[in-house]
N, CA, C and O atoms as CSV, one atom per row, in Angstrom:
chain,resi,resn,atom,element,x,y,z
A,1,UNK,N,N,0.708,-1.219,-0.001
A,1,UNK,CA,C,0.157,-0.289,0.177
A,1,UNK,C,C,0.937,1.525,0.018
A,1,UNK,O,O,0.442,2.574,-0.394
A,2,UNK,N,N,2.514,1.144,0.641
A,2,UNK,CA,C,2.849,2.303,0.501
A,2,UNK,C,C,3.734,2.592,-0.833
A,2,UNK,O,O,4.653,3.410,-0.787
A,3,UNK,N,N,3.441,1.946,-1.918
A,3,UNK,CA,C,3.866,2.451,-2.645
A,3,UNK,C,C,3.404,2.782,-3.367
A,3,UNK,O,O,4.035,3.279,-4.300
A,4,UNK,N,N,1.589,2.693,-3.397
A,4,UNK,CA,C,0.853,3.990,-4.229
A,4,UNK,C,C,0.007,4.586,-3.757
A,4,UNK,O,O,-0.917,5.140,-4.352
A,5,UNK,N,N,0.303,4.539,-2.092
A,5,UNK,CA,C,0.584,6.318,-2.000
A,5,UNK,C,C,0.982,7.409,-2.083
A,5,UNK,O,O,0.472,8.527,-2.016
A,6,UNK,N,N,3.254,6.497,-2.444
A,6,UNK,CA,C,4.100,7.248,-2.985
A,6,UNK,C,C,3.672,7.946,-3.930
A,6,UNK,O,O,3.592,9.173,-3.971
A,7,UNK,N,N,3.375,7.167,-4.739
A,7,UNK,CA,C,2.715,7.268,-6.296
A,7,UNK,C,C,1.692,8.264,-6.767
A,7,UNK,O,O,1.487,8.807,-7.852
A,8,UNK,N,N,1.264,8.305,-5.883
A,8,UNK,CA,C,-0.501,9.853,-5.617
A,8,UNK,C,C,0.656,10.512,-4.698
A,8,UNK,O,O,0.999,10.884,-5.820
A,9,UNK,N,N,1.320,10.876,-4.057
A,9,UNK,CA,C,2.191,12.085,-3.563
A,9,UNK,C,C,2.717,12.180,-4.804
A,9,UNK,O,O,1.756,12.409,-5.538
A,10,UNK,N,N,3.465,12.145,-5.293
A,10,UNK,CA,C,4.142,12.491,-5.976
A,10,UNK,C,C,3.853,12.661,-7.112
A,10,UNK,O,O,4.655,13.210,-7.868
A,11,UNK,N,N,2.483,12.185,-7.593
A,11,UNK,CA,C,2.120,11.685,-9.160
A,11,UNK,C,C,1.180,12.656,-9.504
A,11,UNK,O,O,1.054,13.278,-10.559
A,12,UNK,N,N,0.279,12.718,-8.056
A,12,UNK,CA,C,-1.036,13.194,-8.241
A,12,UNK,C,C,-2.072,11.737,-8.117
A,12,UNK,O,O,-1.817,10.575,-7.801
A,13,UNK,N,N,-3.396,12.471,-8.552
A,13,UNK,CA,C,-3.987,11.347,-8.640
A,13,UNK,C,C,-4.408,10.397,-6.866
A,13,UNK,O,O,-4.144,11.083,-5.878
A,14,UNK,N,N,-4.985,9.002,-6.587
A,14,UNK,CA,C,-4.323,9.022,-5.118
A,14,UNK,C,C,-5.118,7.485,-5.016
A,14,UNK,O,O,-5.864,7.083,-5.909
A,15,UNK,N,N,-4.873,6.861,-4.005
A,15,UNK,CA,C,-4.743,5.378,-3.559
A,15,UNK,C,C,-6.204,4.492,-3.891
A,15,UNK,O,O,-7.054,4.746,-3.037
A,16,UNK,N,N,-6.437,4.006,-4.411
A,16,UNK,CA,C,-7.332,2.960,-4.337
A,16,UNK,C,C,-7.469,1.503,-3.763
A,16,UNK,O,O,-6.960,0.554,-4.360
A,17,UNK,N,N,-8.183,1.345,-2.566
A,17,UNK,CA,C,-8.095,0.200,-2.093
A,17,UNK,C,C,-9.253,-1.025,-2.260
A,17,UNK,O,O,-10.460,-0.787,-2.223
A,18,UNK,N,N,-8.743,-2.224,-2.430
A,18,UNK,CA,C,-9.517,-2.868,-3.064
A,18,UNK,C,C,-9.083,-4.735,-3.067
A,18,UNK,O,O,-8.463,-5.127,-2.079
A,19,UNK,N,N,-9.348,-5.528,-3.906
A,19,UNK,CA,C,-9.094,-6.916,-3.585
A,19,UNK,C,C,-8.474,-7.601,-5.234
A,19,UNK,O,O,-9.060,-7.771,-6.303
A,20,UNK,N,N,-7.053,-7.862,-4.805
A,20,UNK,CA,C,-6.324,-8.603,-6.127
A,20,UNK,C,C,-6.693,-9.906,-6.206
A,20,UNK,O,O,-6.343,-10.625,-5.270
A,21,UNK,N,N,-7.563,-10.579,-7.452
A,21,UNK,CA,C,-7.895,-11.422,-7.843
A,21,UNK,C,C,-6.440,-12.664,-8.331
A,21,UNK,O,O,-5.615,-12.310,-9.174
A,22,UNK,N,N,-6.370,-13.791,-7.782
A,22,UNK,CA,C,-5.401,-14.308,-8.112
A,22,UNK,C,C,-6.288,-16.188,-8.776
A,22,UNK,O,O,-7.182,-16.629,-8.054
A,23,UNK,N,N,-6.016,-16.764,-9.675
A,23,UNK,CA,C,-6.867,-17.306,-10.182
A,23,UNK,C,C,-5.958,-18.204,-10.365
A,23,UNK,O,O,-5.141,-18.005,-11.264
A,24,UNK,N,N,-5.873,-19.412,-9.563
A,24,UNK,CA,C,-5.765,-21.010,-9.484
A,24,UNK,C,C,-6.689,-22.024,-10.116
A,24,UNK,O,O,-7.492,-22.619,-9.397
A,25,UNK,N,N,-6.624,-22.284,-11.549
A,25,UNK,CA,C,-8.195,-22.913,-11.744
A,25,UNK,C,C,-8.002,-24.605,-11.620
A,25,UNK,O,O,-7.057,-25.383,-11.754
A,26,UNK,N,N,-8.983,-24.682,-11.392
A,26,UNK,CA,C,-9.674,-25.833,-10.613
A,26,UNK,C,C,-8.595,-25.637,-9.315
A,26,UNK,O,O,-7.412,-25.887,-9.546
A,27,UNK,N,N,-8.916,-25.273,-8.200
A,27,UNK,CA,C,-7.873,-25.400,-7.032
A,27,UNK,C,C,-8.316,-24.381,-6.086
A,27,UNK,O,O,-9.025,-24.766,-5.157
A,28,UNK,N,N,-7.938,-22.826,-6.188
A,28,UNK,CA,C,-9.030,-22.473,-5.973
A,28,UNK,C,C,-8.618,-20.738,-6.266
A,28,UNK,O,O,-7.823,-20.431,-7.154
A,29,UNK,N,N,-9.233,-19.795,-5.451
A,29,UNK,CA,C,-8.961,-18.625,-5.856
A,29,UNK,C,C,-8.810,-17.968,-5.025
A,29,UNK,O,O,-9.618,-18.069,-4.101
A,30,UNK,N,N,-7.530,-16.798,-4.896
A,30,UNK,CA,C,-7.231,-15.642,-4.027
A,30,UNK,C,C,-8.265,-14.785,-3.596
A,30,UNK,O,O,-9.395,-15.272,-3.550
A,31,UNK,N,N,-8.124,-13.728,-3.303
A,31,UNK,CA,C,-8.405,-12.082,-2.527
A,31,UNK,C,C,-7.479,-11.631,-1.851
A,31,UNK,O,O,-7.650,-11.854,-0.652
A,32,UNK,N,N,-6.552,-11.082,-2.091
A,32,UNK,CA,C,-5.339,-10.004,-1.144
A,32,UNK,C,C,-6.198,-8.037,-0.683
A,32,UNK,O,O,-6.923,-7.124,-1.079
A,33,UNK,N,N,-5.811,-8.264,-0.197
A,33,UNK,CA,C,-6.293,-6.590,-0.056
A,33,UNK,C,C,-5.501,-5.709,-0.857
A,33,UNK,O,O,-4.479,-5.332,-0.285
A,34,UNK,N,N,-5.629,-5.387,-1.710
A,34,UNK,CA,C,-4.236,-4.917,-2.651
A,34,UNK,C,C,-4.718,-3.076,-2.436
A,34,UNK,O,O,-5.794,-2.661,-2.006
A,35,UNK,N,N,-4.040,-2.610,-2.696
A,35,UNK,CA,C,-3.844,-0.589,-3.120
A,35,UNK,C,C,-3.414,-0.344,-4.309
A,35,UNK,O,O,-2.190,-0.396,-4.438
A,36,UNK,N,N,-4.237,-0.008,-5.530
A,36,UNK,CA,C,-3.731,0.979,-6.204
A,36,UNK,C,C,-4.043,2.100,-6.771
A,36,UNK,O,O,-5.096,2.703,-6.566
A,37,UNK,N,N,-3.285,2.400,-7.408
A,37,UNK,CA,C,-2.948,4.268,-8.028
A,37,UNK,C,C,-3.680,3.959,-9.097
A,37,UNK,O,O,-3.593,3.171,-10.038
A,38,UNK,N,N,-4.925,5.321,-8.467
A,38,UNK,CA,C,-5.677,6.443,-9.895
A,38,UNK,C,C,-5.363,7.277,-10.356
A,38,UNK,O,O,-5.875,8.322,-9.955
A,39,UNK,N,N,-4.437,7.357,-11.367
A,39,UNK,CA,C,-3.830,8.540,-12.255
A,39,UNK,C,C,-4.590,9.900,-12.486
A,39,UNK,O,O,-5.712,9.941,-12.991
A,40,UNK,N,N,-4.343,10.289,-12.341
A,40,UNK,CA,C,-5.171,11.485,-12.246
A,40,UNK,C,C,-5.618,11.834,-14.004
A,40,UNK,O,O,-6.279,12.857,-14.182
A,41,UNK,N,N,-5.267,11.020,-15.186
A,41,UNK,CA,C,-6.295,10.748,-16.190
A,41,UNK,C,C,-7.384,8.997,-15.901
A,41,UNK,O,O,-7.873,8.142,-16.639
A,42,UNK,N,N,-7.293,9.274,-14.228
A,42,UNK,CA,C,-8.631,8.886,-14.287
A,42,UNK,C,C,-8.476,6.962,-14.745
A,42,UNK,O,O,-9.352,6.176,-15.105
A,43,UNK,N,N,-6.458,6.684,-14.443
A,43,UNK,CA,C,-5.914,5.222,-15.202
A,43,UNK,C,C,-5.783,4.443,-13.517
A,43,UNK,O,O,-5.241,5.040,-12.587
A,44,UNK,N,N,-6.494,2.778,-13.347
A,44,UNK,CA,C,-6.011,2.706,-12.157
A,44,UNK,C,C,-4.664,2.146,-12.975
A,44,UNK,O,O,-4.618,2.212,-14.203
A,45,UNK,N,N,-3.340,1.471,-12.009
A,45,UNK,CA,C,-2.042,1.047,-12.666
A,45,UNK,C,C,-1.551,0.739,-10.959
A,45,UNK,O,O,-1.720,1.633,-10.130
A,46,UNK,N,N,-1.028,-0.408,-10.614
A,46,UNK,CA,C,-1.167,-1.414,-10.142
A,46,UNK,C,C,0.737,-0.904,-10.241
A,46,UNK,O,O,1.003,-0.478,-11.365
A,47,UNK,N,N,1.763,-0.909,-9.422
A,47,UNK,CA,C,2.793,-0.001,-8.844
A,47,UNK,C,C,3.469,-1.228,-8.131
A,47,UNK,O,O,4.673,-1.437,-8.280
A,48,UNK,N,N,2.775,-1.933,-7.454
A,48,UNK,CA,C,3.963,-2.927,-7.359
A,48,UNK,C,C,4.427,-3.672,-7.980
A,48,UNK,O,O,3.715,-4.100,-8.888
A,49,UNK,N,N,5.993,-4.305,-7.846
A,49,UNK,CA,C,6.313,-4.845,-8.305
A,49,UNK,C,C,5.986,-6.766,-8.119
A,49,UNK,O,O,5.650,-6.935,-6.947
A,50,UNK,N,N,5.989,-7.760,-8.675
A,50,UNK,CA,C,5.148,-8.863,-8.537
A,50,UNK,C,C,6.244,-9.325,-8.934
A,50,UNK,O,O,7.110,-8.865,-9.679
A,51,UNK,N,N,6.124,-10.473,-8.262
A,51,UNK,CA,C,7.269,-11.861,-7.858
A,51,UNK,C,C,7.059,-12.829,-9.581
A,51,UNK,O,O,8.002,-13.615,-9.677
A,52,UNK,N,N,6.150,-12.913,-10.773
A,52,UNK,CA,C,5.925,-14.153,-11.002
A,52,UNK,C,C,5.937,-12.846,-12.388
A,52,UNK,O,O,5.465,-13.288,-13.435
A,53,UNK,N,N,6.487,-11.146,-12.464
A,53,UNK,CA,C,6.442,-10.754,-13.399
A,53,UNK,C,C,5.180,-10.136,-14.033
A,53,UNK,O,O,5.310,-9.097,-14.681
A,54,UNK,N,N,4.184,-10.604,-13.915
A,54,UNK,CA,C,2.870,-10.330,-14.035
A,54,UNK,C,C,2.726,-8.762,-14.921
A,54,UNK,O,O,3.743,-8.069,-14.893
A,55,UNK,N,N,1.814,-8.345,-15.496
A,55,UNK,CA,C,1.901,-7.299,-16.689
A,55,UNK,C,C,0.992,-6.509,-16.317
A,55,UNK,O,O,0.978,-5.278,-16.345
A,56,UNK,N,N,-0.005,-7.455,-15.857
A,56,UNK,CA,C,-1.762,-6.610,-15.219
A,56,UNK,C,C,-1.930,-7.453,-14.277
A,56,UNK,O,O,-1.088,-8.350,-14.235
A,57,UNK,N,N,-3.517,-7.478,-12.759
A,57,UNK,CA,C,-3.875,-8.090,-12.118
A,57,UNK,C,C,-5.422,-7.918,-12.632
A,57,UNK,O,O,-5.879,-7.185,-13.509
A,58,UNK,N,N,-6.096,-8.918,-11.714
A,58,UNK,CA,C,-7.717,-8.860,-11.815
A,58,UNK,C,C,-7.792,-7.826,-9.699
A,58,UNK,O,O,-7.546,-8.293,-8.587
A,59,UNK,N,N,-8.243,-6.398,-10.143
A,59,UNK,CA,C,-8.882,-5.645,-9.230
A,59,UNK,C,C,-9.693,-5.562,-9.020
A,59,UNK,O,O,-10.257,-5.764,-10.096
A,60,UNK,N,N,-10.667,-5.317,-8.082
A,60,UNK,CA,C,-11.866,-5.276,-7.363
A,60,UNK,C,C,-11.676,-4.107,-6.384
A,60,UNK,O,O,-10.719,-4.040,-5.613
A,61,UNK,N,N,-12.835,-3.024,-6.482
A,61,UNK,CA,C,-12.135,-1.610,-5.628
A,61,UNK,C,C,-13.478,-1.916,-4.905
A,61,UNK,O,O,-14.579,-2.403,-5.162
A,62,UNK,N,N,-12.943,-1.487,-4.085
A,62,UNK,CA,C,-13.653,-1.671,-2.515
A,62,UNK,C,C,-13.984,-0.751,-1.639
A,62,UNK,O,O,-13.476,-0.511,-0.544
A,63,UNK,N,N,-14.868,-0.245,-2.181
A,63,UNK,CA,C,-14.962,1.195,-1.226
A,63,UNK,C,C,-15.676,1.358,1.221
A,63,UNK,O,O,-15.968,2.084,2.171
A,64,UNK,N,N,-15.468,-0.174,0.630
A,64,UNK,CA,C,-15.996,-0.443,2.308
A,64,UNK,C,C,-14.845,-0.608,2.865
A,64,UNK,O,O,-14.585,0.228,3.730
A,65,UNK,N,N,-14.142,-1.319,2.689
A,65,UNK,CA,C,-12.466,-1.637,3.865
A,65,UNK,C,C,-12.058,-0.722,3.711
A,65,UNK,O,O,-11.818,-0.416,2.543
A,66,UNK,N,N,-11.692,0.407,4.977
A,66,UNK,CA,C,-10.474,1.251,5.594
A,66,UNK,C,C,-9.569,0.459,5.002
A,66,UNK,O,O,-9.739,-0.757,4.916
A,67,UNK,N,N,-8.084,1.331,4.344
A,67,UNK,CA,C,-6.784,0.970,4.578
A,67,UNK,C,C,-6.279,0.441,5.509
A,67,UNK,O,O,-6.565,1.025,6.554
A,68,UNK,N,N,-5.407,-0.732,5.686
A,68,UNK,CA,C,-4.990,-0.954,6.844
A,68,UNK,C,C,-3.261,-1.318,6.371
A,68,UNK,O,O,-2.926,-1.509,5.201
A,69,UNK,N,N,-2.422,-1.353,7.414
A,69,UNK,CA,C,-0.750,-1.344,6.773
A,69,UNK,C,C,-1.143,-3.617,7.472
A,69,UNK,O,O,-0.276,-4.015,8.251
A,70,UNK,N,N,-1.549,-3.994,7.348
A,70,UNK,CA,C,-1.939,-5.603,8.205
A,70,UNK,C,C,-1.997,-6.055,6.116
A,70,UNK,O,O,-2.410,-5.326,5.215
A,71,UNK,N,N,-1.466,-7.345,6.022
A,71,UNK,CA,C,-2.578,-7.711,5.057
A,71,UNK,C,C,-3.795,-9.328,4.711
A,71,UNK,O,O,-3.714,-10.534,4.478
A,72,UNK,N,N,-4.300,-8.788,4.803
A,72,UNK,CA,C,-5.196,-9.897,4.198
A,72,UNK,C,C,-5.836,-10.521,3.420
A,72,UNK,O,O,-6.596,-9.933,2.649
A,73,UNK,N,N,-5.707,-11.868,3.408
A,73,UNK,CA,C,-5.086,-12.807,2.255
A,73,UNK,C,C,-6.580,-13.382,2.686
A,73,UNK,O,O,-6.969,-13.410,3.854
A,74,UNK,N,N,-7.633,-14.004,1.125
A,74,UNK,CA,C,-9.202,-15.134,1.225
A,74,UNK,C,C,-9.009,-16.264,0.441
A,74,UNK,O,O,-9.112,-16.330,-0.784
A,75,UNK,N,N,-8.767,-17.015,1.103
A,75,UNK,CA,C,-8.428,-18.182,0.025
A,75,UNK,C,C,-10.198,-18.791,-0.023
A,75,UNK,O,O,-10.899,-18.806,0.989
A,76,UNK,N,N,-10.672,-19.245,-1.366
A,76,UNK,CA,C,-12.079,-20.225,-1.960
A,76,UNK,C,C,-11.197,-21.546,-2.460
A,76,UNK,O,O,-10.367,-21.589,-3.369
A,77,UNK,N,N,-11.530,-22.334,-1.803
A,77,UNK,CA,C,-11.081,-24.247,-2.097
A,77,UNK,C,C,-12.127,-24.444,-3.335
A,77,UNK,O,O,-13.327,-24.380,-3.070
A,78,UNK,N,N,-11.748,-24.658,-4.552
A,78,UNK,CA,C,-12.630,-24.896,-5.307
A,78,UNK,C,C,-12.502,-26.626,-5.279
A,78,UNK,O,O,-12.952,-27.389,-6.134
A,79,UNK,N,N,-12.101,-26.821,-4.616
A,79,UNK,CA,C,-12.512,-29.364,-4.172
A,79,UNK,C,C,-12.323,-29.004,-5.551
A,79,UNK,O,O,-12.964,-28.352,-6.374
A,80,UNK,N,N,-10.545,-30.043,-5.534
A,80,UNK,CA,C,-9.912,-30.698,-6.863
A,80,UNK,C,C,-10.307,-32.449,-6.069
A,80,UNK,O,O,-9.839,-32.984,-5.065
A,81,UNK,N,N,-11.151,-32.827,-6.877
A,81,UNK,CA,C,-11.062,-34.515,-6.866
A,81,UNK,C,C,-9.501,-35.707,-6.988
A,81,UNK,O,O,-9.347,-36.415,-7.983
A,82,UNK,N,N,-8.628,-35.711,-5.954
A,82,UNK,CA,C,-7.739,-36.786,-6.535
A,82,UNK,C,C,-8.049,-37.684,-7.207
A,82,UNK,O,O,-7.198,-38.480,-7.604
């Protein structure tokens, strides 16, 4: 969340809070509380570097949840047959 806040302070715009969704087909869906930067052109930009080198993320805005310094993650298991 700090990178988005830094970007908004340096370049204008604002931090936007919500959930980054990671899909693992047939296994689970992971929702991670996340922050992106909304530029002055109203574009949502994720300034957080990704370990896997992803170029884009699936992001859902959540205006009901206040920002926090604690990371929150929610997993939904899809029940894989073994």
